[in-house]
DRENTOR-996986 format. One record per residue: residue in three letters; x, y, z of N, C-alpha, C in turn. Coordinates in nm, 3 decimals, always signed. Layout:
REM DRENTOR-996986
@residuo:ALA&nc1:X&nc2:Y&nc3:Z&cac1:X&cac2:Y&cac3:Z&cc1:X&cc2:Y&cc3:Z
...
END
This chain:
REM DRENTOR-996986
@residuo:UNK&nc1:+0.008&nc2:+2.220&nc3:+4.898&cac1:-0.090&cac2:+2.136&cac3:+4.963&cc1:-0.095&cc2:+2.097&cc3:+5.127
@residuo:UNK&nc1:-0.176&nc2:+2.142&nc3:+5.222&cac1:-0.148&cac2:+2.111&cac3:+5.345&cc1:-0.192&cc2:+1.990&cc3:+5.395
@residuo:UNK&nc1:-0.132&nc2:+1.963&nc3:+5.488&cac1:-0.168&cac2:+1.816&cac3:+5.552&cc1:-0.303&cc2:+1.780&cc3:+5.583
@residuo:UNK&nc1:-0.387&nc2:+1.892&nc3:+5.611&cac1:-0.516&cac2:+1.850&cac3:+5.623&cc1:-0.581&cc2:+1.846&cc3:+5.493
@residuo:UNK&nc1:-0.534&nc2:+1.933&nc3:+5.394&cac1:-0.604&cac2:+1.886&cac3:+5.284&cc1:-0.566&cc2:+1.743&cc3:+5.200
@residuo:UNK&nc1:-0.434&nc2:+1.718&nc3:+5.220&cac1:-0.430&cac2:+1.598&cac3:+5.167&cc1:-0.471&cc2:+1.470&cc3:+5.246
@residuo:UNK&nc1:-0.504&nc2:+1.468&nc3:+5.381&cac1:-0.570&cac2:+1.391&cac3:+5.449&cc1:-0.731&cc2:+1.390&cc3:+5.399
@residuo:UNK&nc1:-0.799&nc2:+1.510&nc3:+5.365&cac1:-0.926&cac2:+1.503&cac3:+5.333&cc1:-0.915&cc2:+1.452&cc3:+5.191
@residuo:UNK&nc1:-0.827&nc2:+1.467&nc3:+5.100&cac1:-0.849&cac2:+1.399&cac3:+4.970&cc1:-0.806&cc2:+1.265&cc3:+4.938
@residuo:UNK&nc1:-0.674&nc2:+1.262&nc3:+5.021&cac1:-0.611&cac2:+1.098&cac3:+4.982&cc1:-0.641&cc2:+1.032&cc3:+5.111
@residuo:UNK&nc1:-0.638&nc2:+1.054&nc3:+5.213&cac1:-0.693&cac2:+0.994&cac3:+5.344&cc1:-0.549&cc2:+1.013&cc3:+5.446
@residuo:UNK&nc1:-0.549&nc2:+0.952&nc3:+5.547&cac1:-0.444&cac2:+0.985&cac3:+5.643&cc1:-0.308&cc2:+0.948&cc3:+5.579
@residuo:UNK&nc1:-0.201&nc2:+1.014&nc3:+5.595&cac1:-0.093&cac2:+0.965&cac3:+5.543&cc1:-0.013&cc2:+0.844&cc3:+5.608
@residuo:UNK&nc1:+0.041&nc2:+0.743&nc3:+5.568&cac1:+0.101&cac2:+0.621&cac3:+5.591&cc1:+0.248&cc2:+0.687&cc3:+5.636
@residuo:UNK&nc1:+0.260&nc2:+0.588&nc3:+5.771&cac1:+0.396&cac2:+0.617&cac3:+5.814&cc1:+0.512&cc2:+0.598&cc3:+5.727
@residuo:UNK&nc1:+0.636&nc2:+0.647&nc3:+5.770&cac1:+0.741&cac2:+0.635&cac3:+5.677&cc1:+0.758&cc2:+0.481&cc3:+5.675
@residuo:UNK&nc1:+0.793&nc2:+0.391&nc3:+5.577&cac1:+0.823&cac2:+0.289&cac3:+5.560&cc1:+0.981&cc2:+0.270&cc3:+5.588
@residuo:UNK&nc1:+0.996&nc2:+0.178&nc3:+5.653&cac1:+1.174&cac2:+0.148&cac3:+5.684&cc1:+1.224&cc2:+0.105&cc3:+5.529
@residuo:UNK&nc1:+1.351&nc2:+0.150&nc3:+5.527&cac1:+1.440&cac2:+0.152&cac3:+5.390&cc1:+1.434&cc2:+0.253&cc3:+5.309
@residuo:UNK&nc1:+1.459&nc2:+0.265&nc3:+5.191&cac1:+1.493&cac2:+0.373&cac3:+5.108&cc1:+1.351&cc2:+0.450&cc3:+5.086
@residuo:UNK&nc1:+1.334&nc2:+0.556&nc3:+5.072&cac1:+1.210&cac2:+0.653&cac3:+5.030&cc1:+1.257&cc2:+0.772&cc3:+4.971
@residuo:UNK&nc1:+1.159&nc2:+0.836&nc3:+4.890&cac1:+1.213&cac2:+0.966&cac3:+4.838&cc1:+1.088&cc2:+1.048&cc3:+4.880
@residuo:UNK&nc1:+1.126&nc2:+1.177&nc3:+4.870&cac1:+1.021&cac2:+1.294&cac3:+4.898&cc1:+0.954&cc2:+1.328&cc3:+4.762
@residuo:UNK&nc1:+0.839&nc2:+1.338&nc3:+4.759&cac1:+0.746&cac2:+1.327&cac3:+4.643&cc1:+0.722&cc2:+1.463&cc3:+4.641
@residuo:UNK&nc1:+0.766&nc2:+1.526&nc3:+4.507&cac1:+0.738&cac2:+1.648&cac3:+4.453&cc1:+0.564&cc2:+1.723&cc3:+4.443
@residuo:UNK&nc1:+0.490&nc2:+1.619&nc3:+4.414&cac1:+0.355&cac2:+1.642&cac3:+4.376&cc1:+0.299&cc2:+1.639&cc3:+4.508
@residuo:UNK&nc1:+0.307&nc2:+1.533&nc3:+4.600&cac1:+0.221&cac2:+1.566&cac3:+4.755&cc1:+0.280&cc2:+1.593&cc3:+4.874
@residuo:UNK&nc1:+0.430&nc2:+1.619&nc3:+4.821&cac1:+0.533&cac2:+1.614&cac3:+4.961&cc1:+0.549&cc2:+1.543&cc3:+5.068
@residuo:UNK&nc1:+0.492&nc2:+1.409&nc3:+5.047&cac1:+0.480&cac2:+1.289&cac3:+5.132&cc1:+0.633&cc2:+1.234&cc3:+5.079
@residuo:UNK&nc1:+0.683&nc2:+1.117&nc3:+5.197&cac1:+0.766&cac2:+1.021&cac3:+5.179&cc1:+0.724&cc2:+0.902&cc3:+5.121
@residuo:UNK&nc1:+0.745&nc2:+0.856&nc3:+4.997&cac1:+0.700&cac2:+0.724&cac3:+4.918&cc1:+0.845&cc2:+0.628&cc3:+4.946
@residuo:UNK&nc1:+0.806&nc2:+0.511&nc3:+4.951&cac1:+0.894&cac2:+0.411&cac3:+4.959&cc1:+0.929&cc2:+0.358&cc3:+4.816
@residuo:UNK&nc1:+1.067&nc2:+0.352&nc3:+4.801&cac1:+1.121&cac2:+0.307&cac3:+4.665&cc1:+1.097&cc2:+0.169&cc3:+4.649
@residuo:UNK&nc1:+1.053&nc2:+0.086&nc3:+4.726&cac1:+1.046&cac2:-0.062&cac3:+4.700&cc1:+0.934&cc2:-0.088&cc3:+4.659
@residuo:UNK&nc1:+0.804&nc2:+0.001&nc3:+4.676&cac1:+0.663&cac2:+0.001&cac3:+4.627&cc1:+0.667&cc2:+0.088&cc3:+4.491
@residuo:UNK&nc1:+0.540&nc2:+0.038&nc3:+4.427&cac1:+0.539&cac2:+0.115&cac3:+4.343&cc1:+0.455&cc2:+0.284&cc3:+4.396
@residuo:UNK&nc1:+0.487&nc2:+0.375&nc3:+4.311&cac1:+0.417&cac2:+0.529&cac3:+4.366&cc1:+0.282&cc2:+0.551&cc3:+4.369
@residuo:UNK&nc1:+0.232&nc2:+0.597&nc3:+4.432&cac1:+0.043&cac2:+0.606&cac3:+4.406&cc1:+0.055&cc2:+0.685&cc3:+4.261
@residuo:UNK&nc1:-0.078&nc2:+0.621&nc3:+4.211&cac1:-0.099&cac2:+0.687&cac3:+4.062&cc1:-0.122&cc2:+0.838&cc3:+4.072
@residuo:UNK&nc1:-0.162&nc2:+0.878&nc3:+4.171&cac1:-0.192&cac2:+1.029&cac3:+4.147&cc1:-0.049&cc2:+1.117&cc3:+4.194
@residuo:UNK&nc1:+0.056&nc2:+1.041&nc3:+4.236&cac1:+0.181&cac2:+1.143&cac3:+4.236&cc1:+0.268&cc2:+1.115&cc3:+4.099
@residuo:UNK&nc1:+0.212&nc2:+1.024&nc3:+4.013&cac1:+0.293&cac2:+0.989&cac3:+3.919&cc1:+0.330&cc2:+1.136&cc3:+3.788
@residuo:UNK&nc1:+0.413&nc2:+1.157&nc3:+3.713&cac1:+0.388&cac2:+1.241&cac3:+3.663&cc1:+0.309&cc2:+1.226&cc3:+3.544
@residuo:UNK&nc1:+0.263&nc2:+1.333&nc3:+3.465&cac1:+0.134&cac2:+1.330&cac3:+3.367&cc1:+0.209&cc2:+1.237&cc3:+3.254
@residuo:UNK&nc1:+0.135&nc2:+1.182&nc3:+3.168&cac1:+0.188&cac2:+1.112&cac3:+3.083&cc1:+0.228&cc2:+1.211&cc3:+2.944
@residuo:UNK&nc1:+0.313&nc2:+1.211&nc3:+2.865&cac1:+0.376&cac2:+1.308&cac3:+2.775&cc1:+0.245&cc2:+1.299&cc3:+2.657
@residuo:UNK&nc1:+0.243&nc2:+1.370&nc3:+2.577&cac1:+0.123&cac2:+1.382&cac3:+2.520&cc1:+0.176&cc2:+1.303&cc3:+2.381
@residuo:UNK&nc1:+0.052&nc2:+1.260&nc3:+2.314&cac1:+0.118&cac2:+1.156&cac3:+2.210&cc1:+0.118&cc2:+1.270&cc3:+2.064
@residuo:UNK&nc1:+0.192&nc2:+1.220&nc3:+1.963&cac1:+0.246&cac2:+1.266&cac3:+1.881&cc1:+0.106&cc2:+1.254&cc3:+1.794
@residuo:UNK&nc1:+0.096&nc2:+1.351&nc3:+1.707&cac1:-0.007&cac2:+1.349&cac3:+1.602&cc1:+0.031&cc2:+1.296&cc3:+1.472
@residuo:UNK&nc1:+0.142&nc2:+1.270&nc3:+1.449&cac1:+0.204&cac2:+1.194&cac3:+1.343&cc1:+0.207&cc2:+1.024&cc3:+1.373
@residuo:UNK&nc1:+0.161&nc2:+0.971&nc3:+1.255&cac1:+0.132&cac2:+0.829&cac3:+1.291&cc1:+0.300&cc2:+0.769&cc3:+1.300
@residuo:UNK&nc1:+0.299&nc2:+0.654&nc3:+1.364&cac1:+0.411&cac2:+0.585&cac3:+1.385&cc1:+0.485&cc2:+0.523&cc3:+1.250
@residuo:UNK&nc1:+0.614&nc2:+0.542&nc3:+1.247&cac1:+0.682&cac2:+0.509&cac3:+1.109&cc1:+0.673&cc2:+0.360&cc3:+1.108
@residuo:UNK&nc1:+0.674&nc2:+0.310&nc3:+0.971&cac1:+0.664&cac2:+0.166&cac3:+0.929&cc1:+0.811&cc2:+0.100&cc3:+0.935
@residuo:UNK&nc1:+0.860&nc2:+0.009&nc3:+1.008&cac1:+0.961&cac2:-0.041&cac3:+0.989&cc1:+1.016&cc2:-0.161&cc3:+0.907
@residuo:UNK&nc1:+1.096&nc2:-0.139&nc3:+0.811&cac1:+1.105&cac2:-0.210&cac3:+0.720&cc1:+1.167&cc2:-0.347&cc3:+0.772
@residuo:UNK&nc1:+1.137&nc2:-0.447&nc3:+0.724&cac1:+1.188&cac2:-0.593&cac3:+0.787&cc1:+1.335&cc2:-0.611&cc3:+0.760
@residuo:UNK&nc1:+1.390&nc2:-0.675&nc3:+0.804&cac1:+1.545&cac2:-0.709&cac3:+0.824&cc1:+1.542&cc2:-0.803&cc3:+0.661
@residuo:UNK&nc1:+1.685&nc2:-0.729&nc3:+0.612&cac1:+1.690&cac2:-0.770&cac3:+0.469&cc1:+1.747&cc2:-0.909&cc3:+0.478
@residuo:UNK&nc1:+1.706&nc2:-1.018&nc3:+0.425&cac1:+1.746&cac2:-1.163&cac3:+0.415&cc1:+1.832&cc2:-1.154&cc3:+0.271
@residuo:UNK&nc1:+1.950&nc2:-1.240&nc3:+0.317&cac1:+2.008&cac2:-1.260&cac3:+0.178&cc1:+1.977&cc2:-1.388&cc3:+0.098
@residuo:UNK&nc1:+2.010&nc2:-1.367&nc3:+0.012&cac1:+1.979&cac2:-1.457&cac3:-0.093&cc1:+2.031&cc2:-1.529&cc3:-0.214
@residuo:UNK&nc1:+2.020&nc2:-1.604&nc3:-0.292&cac1:+2.115&cac2:-1.641&cac3:-0.407&cc1:+2.039&cc2:-1.643&cc3:-0.531
@residuo:UNK&nc1:+2.057&nc2:-1.551&nc3:-0.612&cac1:+1.970&cac2:-1.543&cac3:-0.729&cc1:+2.029&cc2:-1.609&cc3:-0.838
@residuo:UNK&nc1:+1.974&nc2:-1.619&nc3:-0.971&cac1:+2.021&cac2:-1.681&cac3:-1.093&cc1:+1.969&cc2:-1.857&cc3:-1.108
@residuo:UNK&nc1:+2.071&nc2:-1.897&nc3:-1.185&cac1:+2.030&cac2:-2.052&cac3:-1.162&cc1:+2.169&cc2:-2.127&cc3:-1.105
@residuo:UNK&nc1:+2.127&nc2:-2.263&nc3:-1.118&cac1:+2.218&cac2:-2.353&cac3:-1.032&cc1:+2.384&cc2:-2.356&cc3:-1.131
@residuo:UNK&nc1:+2.371&nc2:-2.275&nc3:-1.239&cac1:+2.492&cac2:-2.297&cac3:-1.299&cc1:+2.588&cc2:-2.149&cc3:-1.267
@residuo:UNK&nc1:+2.495&nc2:-2.062&nc3:-1.276&cac1:+2.542&cac2:-1.931&cac3:-1.259&cc1:+2.484&cc2:-1.852&cc3:-1.118
@residuo:UNK&nc1:+2.510&nc2:-1.883&nc3:-0.999&cac1:+2.443&cac2:-1.836&cac3:-0.886&cc1:+2.509&cc2:-1.695&cc3:-0.871
@residuo:UNK&nc1:+2.422&nc2:-1.593&nc3:-0.822&cac1:+2.453&cac2:-1.476&cac3:-0.760&cc1:+2.405&cc2:-1.449&cc3:-0.649
@residuo:UNK&nc1:+2.469&nc2:-1.432&nc3:-0.573&cac1:+2.446&cac2:-1.404&cac3:-0.395&cc1:+2.426&cc2:-1.245&cc3:-0.399
@residuo:UNK&nc1:+2.289&nc2:-1.238&nc3:-0.355&cac1:+2.236&cac2:-1.093&cac3:-0.324&cc1:+2.271&cc2:-1.087&cc3:-0.201
@residuo:UNK&nc1:+2.326&nc2:-1.005&nc3:-0.109&cac1:+2.361&cac2:-0.951&cac3:+0.037&cc1:+2.293&cc2:-0.820&cc3:+0.065
@residuo:UNK&nc1:+2.272&nc2:-0.748&nc3:-0.018&cac1:+2.208&cac2:-0.610&cac3:+0.049&cc1:+2.125&cc2:-0.549&cc3:-0.037
@residuo:UNK&nc1:+2.026&nc2:-0.472&nc3:+0.005&cac1:+1.893&cac2:-0.422&cac3:-0.107&cc1:+1.972&cc2:-0.353&cc3:-0.242
@residuo:UNK&nc1:+2.083&nc2:-0.287&nc3:-0.200&cac1:+2.138&cac2:-0.218&cac3:-0.320&cc1:+2.170&cc2:-0.323&cc3:-0.441
@residuo:UNK&nc1:+2.247&nc2:-0.435&nc3:-0.392&cac1:+2.292&cac2:-0.505&cac3:-0.517&cc1:+2.135&cc2:-0.602&cc3:-0.558
@residuo:UNK&nc1:+2.042&nc2:-0.611&nc3:-0.465&cac1:+1.930&cac2:-0.688&cac3:-0.529&cc1:+1.847&cc2:-0.562&cc3:-0.618
@residuo:UNK&nc1:+1.850&nc2:-0.437&nc3:-0.627&cac1:+1.782&cac2:-0.321&cac3:-0.697&cc1:+1.850&cc2:-0.350&cc3:-0.844
@residuo:UNK&nc1:+1.996&nc2:-0.349&nc3:-0.823&cac1:+2.101&cac2:-0.366&cac3:-0.920&cc1:+2.075&cc2:-0.499&cc3:-1.025
@residuo:UNK&nc1:+2.061&nc2:-0.571&nc3:-0.939&cac1:+2.002&cac2:-0.728&cac3:-1.046&cc1:+1.869&cc2:-0.712&cc3:-1.102
@residuo:UNK&nc1:+1.782&nc2:-0.665&nc3:-0.998&cac1:+1.644&cac2:-0.689&cac3:-1.080&cc1:+1.646&cc2:-0.567&cc3:-1.189
@residuo:UNK&nc1:+1.716&nc2:-0.443&nc3:-1.199&cac1:+1.721&cac2:-0.370&cac3:-1.292&cc1:+1.805&cc2:-0.416&cc3:-1.433
@residuo:UNK&nc1:+1.915&nc2:-0.502&nc3:-1.381&cac1:+1.971&cac2:-0.560&cac3:-1.475&cc1:+1.897&cc2:-0.652&cc3:-1.582
@residuo:UNK&nc1:+1.824&nc2:-0.715&nc3:-1.490&cac1:+1.748&cac2:-0.849&cac3:-1.549&cc1:+1.628&cc2:-0.808&cc3:-1.559
@residuo:UNK&nc1:+1.575&nc2:-0.711&nc3:-1.605&cac1:+1.436&cac2:-0.633&cac3:-1.602&cc1:+1.325&cc2:-0.705&cc3:-1.528
@residuo:UNK&nc1:+1.355&nc2:-0.714&nc3:-1.410&cac1:+1.262&cac2:-0.769&cac3:-1.299&cc1:+1.198&cc2:-0.676&cc3:-1.224
@residuo:UNK&nc1:+1.063&nc2:-0.740&nc3:-1.148&cac1:+1.024&cac2:-0.603&cac3:-1.051&cc1:+0.988&cc2:-0.713&cc3:-0.933
@residuo:UNK&nc1:+0.966&nc2:-0.618&nc3:-0.835&cac1:+0.912&cac2:-0.710&cac3:-0.699&cc1:+0.762&cc2:-0.756&cc3:-0.704
@residuo:UNK&nc1:+0.753&nc2:-0.830&nc3:-0.672&cac1:+0.631&cac2:-0.937&cac3:-0.669&cc1:+0.550&cc2:-0.857&cc3:-0.518
@residuo:UNK&nc1:+0.439&nc2:-0.783&nc3:-0.546&cac1:+0.373&cac2:-0.754&cac3:-0.441&cc1:+0.221&cc2:-0.836&cc3:-0.422
@residuo:UNK&nc1:+0.182&nc2:-0.886&nc3:-0.314&cac1:+0.076&cac2:-0.946&cac3:-0.291&cc1:-0.038&cc2:-0.881&cc3:-0.324
@residuo:UNK&nc1:-0.074&nc2:-0.740&nc3:-0.294&cac1:-0.181&cac2:-0.649&cac3:-0.301&cc1:-0.184&cc2:-0.636&cc3:-0.450
@residuo:UNK&nc1:-0.082&nc2:-0.635&nc3:-0.542&cac1:-0.117&cac2:-0.610&cac3:-0.701&cc1:-0.150&cc2:-0.746&cc3:-0.745
@residuo:UNK&nc1:-0.257&nc2:-0.777&nc3:-0.804&cac1:-0.301&cac2:-0.904&cac3:-0.856&cc1:-0.323&cc2:-0.862&cc3:-1.014
@residuo:UNK&nc1:-0.305&nc2:-0.954&nc3:-1.112&cac1:-0.316&cac2:-0.899&cac3:-1.276&cc1:-0.501&cc2:-0.959&cc3:-1.278
@residuo:UNK&nc1:-0.521&nc2:-0.899&nc3:-1.401&cac1:-0.679&cac2:-0.937&cac3:-1.411&cc1:-0.678&cc2:-1.070&cc3:-1.440
@residuo:UNK&nc1:-0.809&nc2:-1.114&nc3:-1.386&cac1:-0.840&cac2:-1.261&cac3:-1.408&cc1:-0.880&cc2:-1.308&cc3:-1.559
@residuo:UNK&nc1:-0.810&nc2:-1.401&nc3:-1.607&cac1:-0.813&cac2:-1.467&cac3:-1.761&cc1:-0.943&cc2:-1.514&cc3:-1.753
@residuo:UNK&nc1:-1.045&nc2:-1.502&nc3:-1.893&cac1:-1.153&cac2:-1.542&cac3:-1.876&cc1:-1.145&cc2:-1.701&cc3:-1.881
@residuo:UNK&nc1:-1.209&nc2:-1.789&nc3:-1.832&cac1:-1.215&cac2:-1.930&cac3:-1.811&cc1:-1.281&cc2:-1.979&cc3:-1.991
@residuo:UNK&nc1:-1.253&nc2:-2.091&nc3:-2.022&cac1:-1.265&cac2:-2.140&cac3:-2.171&cc1:-1.429&cc2:-2.097&cc3:-2.204
@residuo:UNK&nc1:-1.477&nc2:-2.147&nc3:-2.074&cac1:-1.649&cac2:-2.137&cac3:-2.105&cc1:-1.687&cc2:-2.031&cc3:-2.120
@residuo:UNK&nc1:-1.626&nc2:-1.907&nc3:-2.043&cac1:-1.689&cac2:-1.743&cac3:-2.084&cc1:-1.632&cc2:-1.702&cc3:-2.208
@residuo:UNK&nc1:-1.495&nc2:-1.767&nc3:-2.248&cac1:-1.447&cac2:-1.717&cac3:-2.385&cc1:-1.559&cc2:-1.755&cc3:-2.490
@residuo:UNK&nc1:-1.579&nc2:-1.893&nc3:-2.480&cac1:-1.683&cac2:-1.967&cac3:-2.568&cc1:-1.783&cc2:-1.858&cc3:-2.585
@residuo:UNK&nc1:-1.850&nc2:-1.856&nc3:-2.443&cac1:-2.005&cac2:-1.787&cac3:-2.456&cc1:-1.985&cc2:-1.639&cc3:-2.519
@residuo:UNK&nc1:-1.865&nc2:-1.562&nc3:-2.485&cac1:-1.867&cac2:-1.453&cac3:-2.549&cc1:-1.831&cc2:-1.401&cc3:-2.715
@residuo:UNK&nc1:-1.759&nc2:-1.542&nc3:-2.763&cac1:-1.744&cac2:-1.576&cac3:-2.904&cc1:-1.877&cc2:-1.593&cc3:-2.983
@residuo:UNK&nc1:-1.945&nc2:-1.680&nc3:-2.911&cac1:-2.092&cac2:-1.722&cac3:-2.945&cc1:-2.185&cc2:-1.581&cc3:-2.954
@residuo:UNK&nc1:-2.182&nc2:-1.528&nc3:-2.854&cac1:-2.265&cac2:-1.397&cac3:-2.863&cc1:-2.203&cc2:-1.261&cc3:-2.965
@residuo:UNK&nc1:-2.100&nc2:-1.252&nc3:-3.014&cac1:-2.020&cac2:-1.204&cac3:-3.108&cc1:-2.086&cc2:-1.243&cc3:-3.258
@residuo:UNK&nc1:-2.059&nc2:-1.387&nc3:-3.234&cac1:-2.070&cac2:-1.421&cac3:-3.388&cc1:-2.246&cc2:-1.399&cc3:-3.427
@residuo:UNK&nc1:-2.324&nc2:-1.435&nc3:-3.327&cac1:-2.475&cac2:-1.404&cac3:-3.317&cc1:-2.519&cc2:-1.260&cc3:-3.357
@residuo:UNK&nc1:-2.437&nc2:-1.160&nc3:-3.305&cac1:-2.478&cac2:-1.053&cac3:-3.301&cc1:-2.481&cc2:-1.012&cc3:-3.455
@residuo:UNK&nc1:-2.334&nc2:-1.009&nc3:-3.508&cac1:-2.283&cac2:-1.042&cac3:-3.631&cc1:-2.375&cc2:-1.115&cc3:-3.751
@residuo:UNK&nc1:-2.433&nc2:-1.225&nc3:-3.714&cac1:-2.535&cac2:-1.276&cac3:-3.813&cc1:-2.657&cc2:-1.222&cc3:-3.810
@residuo:UNK&nc1:-2.673&nc2:-1.151&nc3:-3.694&cac1:-2.816&cac2:-1.065&cac3:-3.676&cc1:-2.816&cc2:-0.929&cc3:-3.763
@residuo:UNK&nc1:-2.711&nc2:-0.869&nc3:-3.793&cac1:-2.710&cac2:-0.726&cac3:-3.830&cc1:-2.741&cc2:-0.749&cc3:-3.972
@residuo:UNK&nc1:-2.812&nc2:-0.669&nc3:-4.022&cac1:-2.824&cac2:-0.693&cac3:-4.178&cc1:-2.761&cc2:-0.622&cc3:-4.246
@residuo:UNK&nc1:-2.673&nc2:-0.651&nc3:-4.340&cac1:-2.550&cac2:-0.563&cac3:-4.392&cc1:-2.617&cc2:-0.459&cc3:-4.502
@residuo:UNK&nc1:-2.754&nc2:-0.458&nc3:-4.531&cac1:-2.809&cac2:-0.315&cac3:-4.573&cc1:-2.836&cc2:-0.199&cc3:-4.488
@residuo:UNK&nc1:-2.837&nc2:-0.245&nc3:-4.328&cac1:-2.841&cac2:-0.177&cac3:-4.233&cc1:-2.723&cc2:-0.065&cc3:-4.191
@residuo:UNK&nc1:-2.586&nc2:-0.143&nc3:-4.247&cac1:-2.468&cac2:-0.063&cac3:-4.197&cc1:-2.461&cc2:+0.047&cc3:-4.255
@residuo:UNK&nc1:-2.385&nc2:+0.128&nc3:-4.182&cac1:-2.349&cac2:+0.274&cac3:-4.222&cc1:-2.271&cc2:+0.260&cc3:-4.339
@residuo:UNK&nc1:-2.289&nc2:+0.348&nc3:-4.452&cac1:-2.221&cac2:+0.336&cac3:-4.573&cc1:-2.071&cc2:+0.294&cc3:-4.564
@residuo:UNK&nc1:-1.996&nc2:+0.389&nc3:-4.447&cac1:-1.844&cac2:+0.340&cac3:-4.434&cc1:-1.815&cc2:+0.199&cc3:-4.415
@residuo:UNK&nc1:-1.917&nc2:+0.125&nc3:-4.337&cac1:-1.856&cac2:-0.014&cac3:-4.319&cc1:-1.891&cc2:-0.097&cc3:-4.433
@residuo:UNK&nc1:-1.966&nc2:-0.082&nc3:-4.538&cac1:-1.991&cac2:-0.140&cac3:-4.674&cc1:-1.881&cc2:-0.117&cc3:-4.763
@residuo:UNK&nc1:-1.808&nc2:-0.255&nc3:-4.760&cac1:-1.713&cac2:-0.275&cac3:-4.859&cc1:-1.722&cc2:-0.188&cc3:-5.014
@residuo:UNK&nc1:-1.652&nc2:-0.125&nc3:-5.064&cac1:-1.670&cac2:-0.083&cac3:-5.180&cc1:-1.751&cc2:+0.047&cc3:-5.207
@residuo:UNK&nc1:-1.818&nc2:+0.089&nc3:-5.113&cac1:-1.895&cac2:+0.202&cac3:-5.095&cc1:-1.855&cc2:+0.340&cc3:-4.983
@residuo:UNK&nc1:-1.838&nc2:+0.454&nc3:-5.026&cac1:-1.810&cac2:+0.539&cac3:-4.922&cc1:-1.916&cc2:+0.656&cc3:-4.916
@residuo:UNK&nc1:-1.909&nc2:+0.723&nc3:-4.828&cac1:-2.003&cac2:+0.823&cac3:-4.793&cc1:-1.939&cc2:+0.964&cc3:-4.822
@residuo:UNK&nc1:-1.887&nc2:+1.068&nc3:-4.931&cac1:-1.862&cac2:+1.168&cac3:-4.940&cc1:-1.921&cc2:+1.279&cc3:-4.916
@residuo:UNK&nc1:-2.061&nc2:+1.268&nc3:-4.901&cac1:-2.149&cac2:+1.376&cac3:-4.909&cc1:-2.125&cc2:+1.482&cc3:-5.002
@residuo:UNK&nc1:-2.107&nc2:+1.439&nc3:-5.134&cac1:-2.105&cac2:+1.490&cac3:-5.241&cc1:-1.941&cc2:+1.572&cc3:-5.295
@residuo:UNK&nc1:-1.854&nc2:+1.522&nc3:-5.165&cac1:-1.729&cac2:+1.598&cac3:-5.238&cc1:-1.645&cc2:+1.478&cc3:-5.346
@residuo:UNK&nc1:-1.536&nc2:+1.524&nc3:-5.393&cac1:-1.490&cac2:+1.454&cac3:-5.512&cc1:-1.393&cc2:+1.362&cc3:-5.435
@residuo:UNK&nc1:-1.344&nc2:+1.269&nc3:-5.518&cac1:-1.266&cac2:+1.196&cac3:-5.451&cc1:-1.117&cc2:+1.241&cc3:-5.440
@residuo:UNK&nc1:-1.054&nc2:+1.171&nc3:-5.359&cac1:-0.923&cac2:+1.272&cac3:-5.301&cc1:-0.796&cc2:+1.187&cc3:-5.380
@residuo:UNK&nc1:-0.750&nc2:+1.270&nc3:-5.456&cac1:-0.641&cac2:+1.188&cac3:-5.527&cc1:-0.506&cc2:+1.172&cc3:-5.442
@residuo:UNK&nc1:-0.464&nc2:+1.066&nc3:-5.467&cac1:-0.333&cac2:+1.024&cac3:-5.353&cc1:-0.236&cc2:+0.996&cc3:-5.436
@residuo:UNK&nc1:-0.212&nc2:+1.014&nc3:-5.579&cac1:-0.123&cac2:+0.948&cac3:-5.630&cc1:+0.014&cc2:+1.007&cc3:-5.597
@residuo:UNK&nc1:+0.002&nc2:+1.176&nc3:-5.590&cac1:+0.092&cac2:+1.246&cac3:-5.579&cc1:+0.119&cc2:+1.290&cc3:-5.438
@residuo:UNK&nc1:+0.067&nc2:+1.220&nc3:-5.326&cac1:+0.081&cac2:+1.265&cac3:-5.204&cc1:+0.205&cc2:+1.205&cc3:-5.149
@residuo:UNK&nc1:+0.314&nc2:+1.274&nc3:-5.090&cac1:+0.405&cac2:+1.228&cac3:-5.004&cc1:+0.417&cc2:+1.161&cc3:-4.898
@residuo:UNK&nc1:+0.418&nc2:+1.077&nc3:-4.870&cac1:+0.422&cac2:+1.022&cac3:-4.755&cc1:+0.571&cc2:+1.006&cc3:-4.652
@residuo:UNK&nc1:+0.660&nc2:+0.945&nc3:-4.705&cac1:+0.807&cac2:+0.954&cac3:-4.651&cc1:+0.898&cc2:+1.000&cc3:-4.740
@residuo:UNK&nc1:+1.007&nc2:+1.053&nc3:-4.718&cac1:+1.099&cac2:+1.056&cac3:-4.804&cc1:+1.238&cc2:+1.045&cc3:-4.730
END
């Protein structure tokens, strides 16, 4: 870039300031090291990664497990995993919630609905398999189970 092109684009060059300065590779001018460089003379920003930033695990906090009479100091993640596996424990996660238990009022309503439905069903209208003492074999003979081996 020539001096006239530089003056046309960026304006006239500033005289060299006292103190330390460095020759710019972009515009060929001298820039003072005590002041920030012009934004158009800075190198371009490196390209951003397409990969997401890694999640950093929080620092492990030492703690004491067990009860008052049997304290077990846990000082690292490996001993924590071993202790939890030995005592059949799992790590609590705030995102995983158990299914909500029905309230007593909901439980009573469901029970009343079930009883009402059972009372309203006509016993003669039930399929034959559900009627005690009757089965529907569609004309087939009864199966003899007296000689049937179950376990030996």
